[in-house]
N, C-alpha and C positions, 0 to 999 in steps of 0.2 A: 503491498498500499503506501503511495507516493504522502510525502509528507507535506506542507505548508510551503517551508523552504524547497522543495524538488521541483516545487511547479512553479514557483518563482524564477527558479533559478533556470527552468525552462522556458520560460516567460522573454527570460532575458538574453537568454540566445536566442531563440526566433526571435528579437527585436535585435540583436546583434548581425545577425544574418542580413536583415531585411535593411538597415542603415548599413551595413559595407556594400551590398549592390546600387544602393542608391548615391553612396560617395561616391563609387566606383563612377556612375553614370554622369554625376555631377563633376566629376574631375573632367570624363572625356567632352563635357560641354564647354567647363571653364578651356580646355585646352584649344575648342574649334573658333570657341569666339575669340580668343588671342590671334590665333590664324590671321579671320577674319580682321582684326583692328588693324594689323600689319601689313594686310592685304590693302586696306582704304588707302591708311596712311600712307603706302607707298606710290600708292595711283595718286593722293594728294600732292605727295612732292612733287609729284612728275609733273601734273599739270603745273603748276605753281609754275616750275620750270619753263616748260615747252610755253605758254602763255608770254610768256618773257623773250622769246627767241621773232626775231626778225625776218620778213619775204626771204627764203632762197638760204637760208638758214639751214646746214649737214645738224644733222645728231644720228646716232647709233640707237638703232631698239632691236632688244632683244624678243629674237620668236619662239625659243625654245631650247632646248635641247644644245644649249651653251653656244649658240649662233645669235650673232645680230648682225644687222643688217645697216647697210647706208640710208639714210631718209632727206628728202629736201621737204622742209617746213615751209607749206604755202599758207600763207597769211591767212586766216580762218580764225571765225570768233565761234562757230560750234563744234563739241563735241558729240558722241554720240554714248549716252549711259543708260548701262539695265537697270529698270525700275521694279524688278521682280516679274514673276511669274511669266518669263518671256516676250515682255514688253523693254521698246527700248526708244527712250527719247532722244532728243535732238535736244540742248543746252547752253549756252553760250559759256566761255571759263568757269567767268565770276559766279553762275547760279551752278555749274558744274562742282565747283570747290567748296561753294557752300553746303551744296548735298554731299557730299564726302564728309565736311567737318561738321554735320548733322547724325550723320551716319556711326561716325565714330565716337560722337559725343552721349550717341543712345547705347551703345555698342560697351562702352566703358563703363555705362550707368549698370547693363545686364549684367557685365565679369562683375562689375562689384555686388550685386544682389544675388549675383551665384555661388560666388566665393563664402559670404556672410554664412551661406545656407550650408554651403560648404563645413565650416567650420564651426556651427552649431551642430554638427552631425556630429563631426571628431569630437568634440566637446562630450556628447553623450555616449558616443562609443569608447569613449575612454572612462567616463563615468560605471559604463556597463563594465566594461573591465575589471573598475575597483572592484564594483560588489560581487560578481564571479568569483575574484580570487580571494578576496577575504572570506569568503564561505565555504569555500576548499579547506581554509585552516581550522 
């Protein structure tokens, strides 16, 4: 017959397993958000530099696989921005920069929120570890 302490230990062990799974998922989400932030920041820095170019200036553009090509910049004030769900809109450099700055801001807020959730779960897991270990003694 199980005692109340054994049932409590089982409940804590089950909670710990669930929290561990949630922590792993949150950590993966945090990693993805960091990748997205880096991507947006790289695009933002690139847009800011490109907007300073004069008509006909040459620049190197990476096309993947460690390959770069030289392209000439033709004066233009529009860029294409993927705004989600396969929708691409034309925006001015300034509007695209503002769009990316807002995306970075939102992603940083999301990152902070997820990091706080992750820390809360880790604290609870630590508490459970302490409870289970103290009951073994």
